N, C-alpha and C positions, 0 to 999 in steps of 0.2 A: 341541580346537576352541573358539573362543571366540564369543560373541554378546552383543550388549547392545542394548536398544530404550530410547532416554530418552523420558522421558514427554511426552506431547502432548495438550493438552487443546482443546475445542471453541473456534475463534477467534471473536472478536467482530466484527471485521471481515475484507473477505476481497477488496475491490475488487483489490488488490494482494497478491502474497504477501509483502511485507515485513509488511504488517498482519497477514495471517493467520499467519505465522512468529512473529510476535511475541506475538501473543495465545495461540497455540498451547503456547508457552513458559511465559507468566507466570500463566495463567489457573487455576493450581490450587484456588484459592479467592477470595472478594470482598475479598480486602486490598488489590487493586490499583486498586478501584473509584474512589476518592476520586482517585487521579491521572489515572484515564482520564476521570472527568466533570470534571476541572478544566482538560482538554485536548481535544484533536480537536474543536475549535470553527473554528479558521482554516483557510481552504482557498485555493489558490492554482493557477493554470494557468500552465503553462510555454509561452510562444508559439513557441518552437523547434521543439517536438514536440506543442503541443497536448494535453498530458496534465495531468490534473487531480491534486491530491493534498491530503490535510490537511497542513499546513506542518511538522508533526512530522516528516513521513516520513524526512527523509534523517539524521537524528540517532539512529536506532537501531543499525544495523548498519555501514553502508560507510563513514561519516564521524567522526572523530575517534578516540579511544582511551580505554580505561579505562572509568569508569561512561558508559553512554549516557545519552541523555534520558529513559531509562526507569529508575527505580530498582532494578527488578528483574533488570537485565540487568548483566554485565561483559562488555567487547568488548576482545579482544586482536587487535591488528594484526600481523602478522608483518612483517618487513622486506620489502621487494621482493627484495633479494638471496636472502633465505631462500626465499622462494616461488618465484623463477625457477631456482635453482641447487640447491634441496634437494628442494623440493615438486613440481616439474614432472615429473620421471620417477619420482616414488617416492609417489604420490597414495594408493594403497591403504594402505601403512604407516602415512602420516601421519594419514589420517582415523581408523583404526582406534585409533590410538593416542591421539588426543584424544578419542574416543567413550569410550576405556577410562577416561579421567580425566572421564567424564560430561560433556563439553562437547559443545556443537553445533556443527556447521561451516556456514558459508554461503558458497558458492563459485559461481562462473560455470560453466555446463556448456554444449555443443553440443547443441539439442534434437533435431539429426538421430539420435543414436544412443540417445535415450530413448523407451523402445516406447510410452509413454501420451501422448507429445507428438503433436499435429496435424502436426508439420513431420517425424516418425520416418521416416527414408529419403526425405524429399522434398526438405527445404530445410535447409541450413546456418543456424541461429541462436542466437547466446548468449543465456542467461537465468539469473538466479540461482536458486539451489536450496538448500534446507536439509537437511541431511544429519543425520539422529537416530537411527541404528542400523545395525547390520551383524550378519551371521551365516556364519561359517565353514563351516557344514555345506552349507549351500546355495549360498554364494559370491555373496550378494546385499548390498546396501547399502538401508536404509531412507531414502527422501527424501520431500521434501513440495514442492509447486509448484502454481501456477494451470495444470495441464498439460489438464483435461478441460474443452475449449472455454473456457478462461478460469475454471473452478471450482477452487478449492484443494483438491486431494486428495493422501493420503497413498499411497505407492505402493513399488514396489521396482525396483531395476534391478541388472542383473549386475555384478560386479566388472570384468569386462572390458568392459562398456558403459560404464561409469562412467569408466574411462582412457581409452578412447577419447573420449568428450565431454570430458574435461577437458584431453587433449592436443592437441585439434582447433586448429587454426591460427586459427580464428573467434575463439577463446577468448582469443588472444594478450595484448591489452591490457588483457583485464577480469580475469586471473589476479591483477592487483595489489590487485582488491577482496576476495580471500580473508580472511575474520573466523573467528574462534573466540569463542563465545560461552558465557558460564557464567551459569546460572540463581543468583541469590543472593537471600537474605532482604533484601527493599525496606520502605520504609515511606515514608509521603507523607500528610499532613494536606489536607484539602479546602482549597483556596485560591480563595476567593469573591471576591476582589478581581482574582485572575488571572483567574478566568471571566469577571468583569464587563468587565474591559480586554480581552479577546478577544472577547466578543459585540458590544462598540461597536466595536472594530477590523472585526469582520465585516461589520457594517451601514454602515460608512462607507467600505469599501473601503481601508481604510489600509496602508500598506506594511509587511509584516513584516521588521523590522531585527534582531531577535535571534530565538535559537531555531531557525533553518534553517541551513542549510549554508554561506552565506556568511558567516556567522561563525565557521566551522571553518576549519582549515588547507587553502589551496587544493591540490586534487588534480589531478596531471597525468594526462593520457590520457583515457579515456572520461568522459563526463559532465562535463567542464570546462566548457563551453559553459551548462550550466545552472545554474553558479555566479554568472553575471552577473545582477544583481538587475533589471538593466532590461529583460530578457525575460519578467519576472512580471507577472501581474494576479491582484489579491487580491480576497477577501470576494464581495459582491453584483454588483461590475463582471464577474465569473466568467459571470454568467447572462447579462448583454450579449455578451460575447465568444462565448459558446457558441450564442446566436442567430445571430452573424456567421457561424459556422462552418456552421451550418445552411443559411443563405441561399447561402453558397458551394456548398454540396453541391446544394441547389436549382437552381443555374445550371449544372452541370456536365453536359457532353454525353456525357461517357463514362460508360456506364451500369455500367460495373465499378468506377467511383470514386465513386460516388453511393452510399455508405454513410456511417453515422453511428459515431464511437466508442462503444460500450455502455457502456465504463468511466466515461465522464463522468457520465451519468445515474444508473449505479449507485452511483457514490460520491456523488453528491448525495442520492440516497435514503437512503443509510446515514447521511449527515451528519443528516438531518432524524429518522430512526429512532433515532440515539442522543440527540439533541435531546429527544425525547419520554421515552428513559429517564432523560435527566437531570434533567429537570424532576420527573418522579416521585421520582427518588432524593433531590432537594432537597425533598422535601413540599412543592411546590408545584402539585400536580395539583389541589387545590381550586379553583384561579383558572380564570377562563374561558379564558385563553390555553392553558391545556392542551388542551381539546377543540379550540380552533381549531389548535394546534399538530399534533395527531392527523391533521385533515383536510389540513393541509399535507404531512404524511409519506404520506398515501395519495395525494395528487394526485403527489407526487414518485415513488412506485412507479408510477403509470399512465403517467406520462412515460417511465420506463425502459422499461417495457411496449410503450409506444407505438414506442418507438425499436427495439425488437427487431422489432416488427410491421412498420415502415417499411424495415427492411434486406431483409424479405423480399419485400415487394410494391412498393417505391418510389415509393408514390403521395403525389404532393405534399400532397394534403390532410390527410396524417398530419402531415407537418412543419409545416403551417398549425395544426393542434391543439395540437402540442407547444409551438410558439412561444407560441400562448396561454396555454397552462397554465404556462409558464415565467414569464410578465408575472404572472401570478395569485400563483405561489410568492413572488415577489420582494415584491410589494405585501402579501400577508396576513403573510407573515413580518415584514416590518419592523414591522408593527402588534404582533404576537404577543411579538417580542423585546424591543420596548421597554418594553413592560407587565412582561415577565420581569427586565428589567433595574431596573425602579423596585422590585421585590419585594428584590432581593439586598442 
């Protein structure tokens, strides 16, 4: 009987499982920090599904082939023919074969069959999952995903459950996003010019024309609509759009629909938290904008917590407070980051 568990490290970001999975694979030591702090500045919200991302998001696993936008990863994209005719009914052997080669696998599963999911035996819903190990003695795979009420966790699933989750009809169109990920030795020099350009683009809400997946080969099937740049809003304009979404929620009459997407303020808080770390990493923490930005990060965390509180109470006064704090963040962040740009 065979078994293997590939290394998984503490993730630096976790709003979405693609970030948490990425850092779980590469964060063995601090060698990736120059790459991390040169990037993860630009943000964009897709107005088709109102989902907010770091604009680096889609160039890690699912789009493109070979070296991803992360120098510590190599991504293999099997052909559609291979996936649908060889892997579709042979997933257990496929996964164990790749894992035996020290390769992680990114694939879509139906959460109806994953015990740790809130959708377990309640609703069929496809979602991407990282598979990082298996054990023949107990007939389980080791997987990681944002399964615990949106929290990224490492857990296990039986062979039979994974087979059912993979073969579920709901995953039919998502099987083409099956990816094999290899951890490799990477190298990256801190790029202050790139960093400065991203900061300026973020403040001016400039359209991101490179580095995101509309400069990749077009993908048919799921997610194609998101590859149209006209549906995106970037940088500080994300805050105005978020405030519009809150206004829409406030005006809704259906109580069940009066909820805010907690992922938006959570990612905005992670954005600020990473910026505080970035300023310190660049040895710029002796300047006054460092303490100013710490306050911005604290305010952003408060916004996230208020969002959770609103979803529980649905008090409009909380929406008003969130709106005021979002405007404060935009104003104070603009001042702090312009000071930072002058120092670079």
